C-alpha positions in Angstrom: 15.5 -4.4 132.5 18.7 -3.7 133.7 21.1 -5.6 135.9 22.7 -3.3 138.5 26.5 -3.4 138.7 28.3 -5.2 140.9 29.0 -3.0 143.9 33.1 -2.5 144.5 32.9 -4.6 147.6 31.6 -7.8 145.9 33.7 -7.4 143.2 36.4 -7.7 146.2 34.9 -10.3 148.1 34.7 -12.7 144.5 38.3 -11.6 142.9 39.8 -12.2 146.8 37.6 -15.9 147.0 38.7 -16.4 143.1 42.6 -15.6 144.2 42.1 -17.9 147.3 40.3 -21.0 145.3 43.5 -20.9 142.8 45.9 -20.9 145.9 44.4 -24.2 147.4 43.9 -25.6 143.9 48.0 -25.0 142.8 49.1 -26.4 146.3 47.6 -29.1 146.2 49.0 -30.2 143.3 52.1 -29.6 144.8 51.4 -31.9 147.9 50.4 -34.8 145.0 54.0 -34.6 143.3 57.0 -35.7 144.7 60.1 -33.6 145.0 62.4 -34.6 142.4 65.5 -33.2 144.5 64.5 -35.9 146.9 65.0 -38.9 143.8 68.6 -40.5 143.6 69.5 -40.6 140.4 73.1 -41.7 138.4 74.5 -38.4 137.7 77.3 -39.5 134.9 77.1 -41.8 132.0 77.9 -44.8 134.4 75.7 -46.5 137.5 76.0 -47.1 141.2 75.6 -49.3 143.1 76.6 -50.2 146.9 78.0 -53.5 148.5 77.9 -53.5 152.3 80.5 -50.2 152.9 81.4 -50.0 150.1 79.5 -47.1 147.4 80.3 -47.4 143.5 79.6 -44.8 141.3 79.7 -43.9 137.4 80.6 -47.1 136.7 80.7 -48.2 133.3 82.8 -50.4 130.5 84.8 -48.5 127.9 85.3 -50.6 124.8 86.3 -50.6 121.3 83.5 -53.1 120.3 81.5 -56.5 121.1 84.3 -59.5 121.5 87.2 -56.4 122.0 89.4 -56.2 125.0 87.8 -53.3 127.1 88.0 -51.7 130.5 86.1 -50.4 133.6 85.6 -47.2 134.9 84.2 -45.7 137.8 84.8 -45.1 141.2 84.7 -47.8 144.4 84.4 -45.4 147.9 84.8 -47.2 151.2 83.3 -45.9 153.9 84.6 -48.6 156.8 86.9 -48.4 159.0 88.9 -51.7 157.7 90.2 -52.6 154.0 88.3 -54.4 151.5 88.8 -57.0 148.8 86.3 -55.7 145.6 86.0 -58.7 143.6 84.7 -57.5 140.0 83.5 -60.3 137.6 81.7 -58.9 134.3 79.7 -61.3 132.3 81.9 -63.9 130.5 84.8 -62.8 131.9 87.1 -64.0 135.2 87.1 -61.8 138.2 89.4 -59.1 139.1 90.2 -57.9 142.6 90.9 -54.4 143.7 91.9 -53.7 147.3 90.1 -50.3 149.0 91.8 -49.0 151.9 89.6 -47.6 154.8 88.1 -44.5 154.0 89.4 -43.8 150.7 88.1 -44.2 147.4 89.8 -46.1 144.6 89.1 -45.8 140.5 88.0 -49.0 138.6 90.5 -47.8 135.9 93.5 -48.3 137.9 94.5 -44.6 138.0 95.3 -42.7 141.3 92.0 -41.1 142.5 91.8 -37.7 144.5 93.2 -39.0 147.4 96.5 -40.3 145.4 95.6 -43.9 146.4 96.0 -46.3 142.6 94.0 -49.4 142.2 96.2 -51.3 140.7 96.0 -52.4 137.5 92.3 -51.9 137.3 89.9 -54.2 135.5 90.2 -55.2 132.7 87.9 -57.2 130.3 89.6 -59.5 127.7 86.4 -59.9 125.5 83.2 -57.3 126.2 80.1 -59.4 125.8 78.0 -57.0 124.3 77.9 -53.7 121.7 78.5 -50.5 123.1 75.3 -48.8 123.5 74.2 -51.8 125.5 74.7 -53.2 128.9 76.6 -55.6 130.3 75.9 -57.6 134.0 78.9 -56.9 136.2 79.0 -58.8 140.0 80.5 -56.8 142.6 81.4 -58.8 145.8 83.2 -59.2 149.1 84.0 -61.7 151.0 81.8 -60.3 153.9 79.2 -58.6 152.7 77.7 -60.2 149.9 77.2 -59.4 146.4 75.4 -57.0 144.2 74.3 -58.0 140.1 74.1 -54.6 138.6 73.9 -53.6 134.6 76.5 -51.7 133.7 76.7 -49.5 130.7 79.3 -50.2 127.3 80.7 -46.8 125.8 82.6 -46.7 123.0 86.4 -45.7 123.3 86.3 -42.4 122.8 86.6 -38.8 124.9 86.0 -38.2 127.6 86.8 -42.3 128.9 88.9 -44.6 127.1 92.1 -43.9 125.3 91.3 -41.9 122.6 91.7 -38.4 122.6 89.9 -35.1 121.5 91.3 -33.9 118.3 90.2 -31.4 116.0 91.8 -31.5 112.6 91.8 -28.9 110.1 89.6 -29.1 107.6 91.6 -26.7 105.2 88.5 -24.2 105.1 88.8 -23.2 108.5 89.5 -19.7 109.4 92.4 -18.4 111.7 91.2 -16.7 115.0 92.7 -13.3 113.8 90.3 -13.5 110.4 87.1 -13.4 112.3 87.1 -9.8 112.2 88.1 -9.7 108.9 86.0 -11.8 107.4 83.2 -10.3 109.1 84.0 -6.9 107.4 85.2 -7.9 104.1 81.3 -9.6 103.9 79.8 -6.2 104.4 82.2 -4.3 101.9 81.0 -6.6 98.7 
């Protein structure tokens, strides 16, 4: 016995029901998943923290090795209307104090920031207690706003942080910029 074929109307109805079911299924997955654009994360190599009106961003410690001197990097932004004194205490070190004027950003390494405010001598660490690639606890505090202990990454003194500069030494076999086309052409003539 032969089975009757689906009518075009019935086939379209079944296709529509299938498409509607797929849309409902896919939209339910989206409603159960958190929006990743709403998640806060540290976009740089360092970490962030907040102490009262002070916002710390991209905070890290640069050194050549464990037990060697180091330097704090990062930015402190004072979103308050009064100046603040930020005390920075890396584990095993003496505290350093940085003045942060109101509505201003100051770099932890002491260099001038985008709004031309210098942070003084910056935060120097006489002896870093962790190897590069590890974390070290740093406590940030102000007199009025309390303190925040943060695990800060230790990075090797190399580009783009620290005193090391990016250099490319010639290895003797590199071609000059004008040689590129000639080498490609000479290879096809052989």
